[in-house]
C-alpha positions in Angstrom: -0.2 -0.2 0.1 3.4 2.1 0.9 3.9 1.8 -3.0 0.8 2.7 -4.2 0.3 5.8 -1.8 3.5 7.2 -2.5 2.9 6.5 -6.3 -0.5 8.5 -5.9 1.2 11.3 -4.3 3.9 11.6 -6.9 1.6 11.7 -9.9 -0.3 14.8 -7.7 2.8 16.6 -6.9 3.8 16.0 -10.9 0.6 17.5 -11.9 -0.2 20.4 -9.4 2.2 23.0 -8.9 2.0 24.1 -5.3 0.3 21.0 -4.0 2.3 19.6 -0.6 2.1 16.1 1.0 2.0 17.3 4.9 3.6 15.1 7.1 6.0 13.3 4.7 9.4 13.9 6.7 7.6 12.2 9.5 6.4 8.1 10.0 3.1 7.9 8.5 0.3 5.5 8.0 1.0 3.2 4.7 -2.6 4.0 3.0 -2.9 7.5 4.2 -1.9 10.7 2.1 -2.6 14.4 3.1 -2.0 16.9 0.2 -3.2 20.7 0.6 -3.6 22.5 -2.1 -2.5 25.7 -2.6 -5.2 28.6 -3.7 -7.9 25.8 -3.6 -10.8 25.1 -1.0 -10.7 21.8 0.3 -14.1 21.3 1.0 -14.7 22.7 -2.7 -12.3 19.8 -4.0 -14.0 17.3 -2.1 -17.4 17.8 -3.7 -15.4 17.8 -7.3 -14.0 14.5 -6.2 -17.3 12.8 -4.9 -18.8 14.0 -7.8 -16.3 11.5 -10.2 -16.2 9.1 -7.4 -12.8 9.5 -5.8 -13.5 9.2 -2.2 -11.6 11.6 -0.1 -12.5 13.7 3.4 -11.1 17.3 4.5 -12.7 18.3 7.5 -14.1 17.2 11.0 -16.9 18.1 13.0 -17.2 19.3 16.2 -19.5 18.3 18.6 -21.7 21.4 17.4 -21.8 19.7 14.0 -19.5 23.4 12.4 -16.6 22.4 10.7 -13.1 23.3 11.9 -10.1 22.0 10.1 -8.3 19.6 11.2 -6.8 19.3 14.6 -3.9 17.1 13.4 -2.6 20.0 10.6 -3.0 22.5 13.3 -1.4 20.6 15.5 1.7 20.1 12.9 2.0 23.7 12.9 -0.3 24.4 9.3 -2.4 27.6 9.3 -5.7 27.4 9.0 -5.6 28.6 5.8 -3.2 25.8 5.5 -5.9 23.1 7.0 -8.5 24.0 5.0 -6.3 23.7 1.9 -5.7 20.2 2.4 -7.5 16.8 1.7 -7.2 13.4 3.1 -7.1 10.0 0.5 -6.6 7.1 2.0 -6.3 3.3 0.0 -7.5 -0.1 1.0 -5.9 -3.4 0.6 -7.7 -3.6 -2.3 -6.8 -0.8 -4.4 -5.4 -1.4 -7.5 -2.4 0.8 -9.6 -5.1 1.6 -12.0 -7.2 3.2 -9.7 -4.6 5.0 -8.0 -3.4 6.7 -11.4 -7.3 7.7 -12.0 -7.4 9.5 -8.9 -4.4 10.8 -9.4 -5.6 12.3 -12.9 -9.0 13.4 -11.0 -7.0 14.8 -8.4 -5.4 16.8 -10.8 -7.9 18.1 -13.2 -10.2 18.9 -10.1 -7.9 21.5 -8.9 -7.3 22.6 -12.3 -10.9 23.2 -12.7 -11.2 25.1 -9.2 -8.0 27.4 -9.5 -9.7 28.4 -12.6 -12.7 29.8 -10.1 -10.9 30.4 -7.3 -9.1 33.8 -5.9 -7.3 33.7 -2.3 -5.1 36.5 -2.4 
């Protein structure tokens, strides 16, 4: 699964300038990737990817139901803005290279589309 995760990350990073893998220097789960996308709202990206069948997540919900940026990402030193631009992808033991390639391509295409419409600066 680590090879699949790393291949997914490579494809996404090659296709998206300003994408950063969170925690890449730390020991991580072999099936999980958290990537932040400069100038992209993570919730909008999750919605776009859901439409094309790429399952991922972005926020956590506090007890009041109000969305908050990931506490884990904030604890790692990311700003709220950086945490809001992050999306978490997970693989399973059944994931294949073909699925990873399709998912990476869909992520790249969705980020390109969203950047055409979003201005954060």
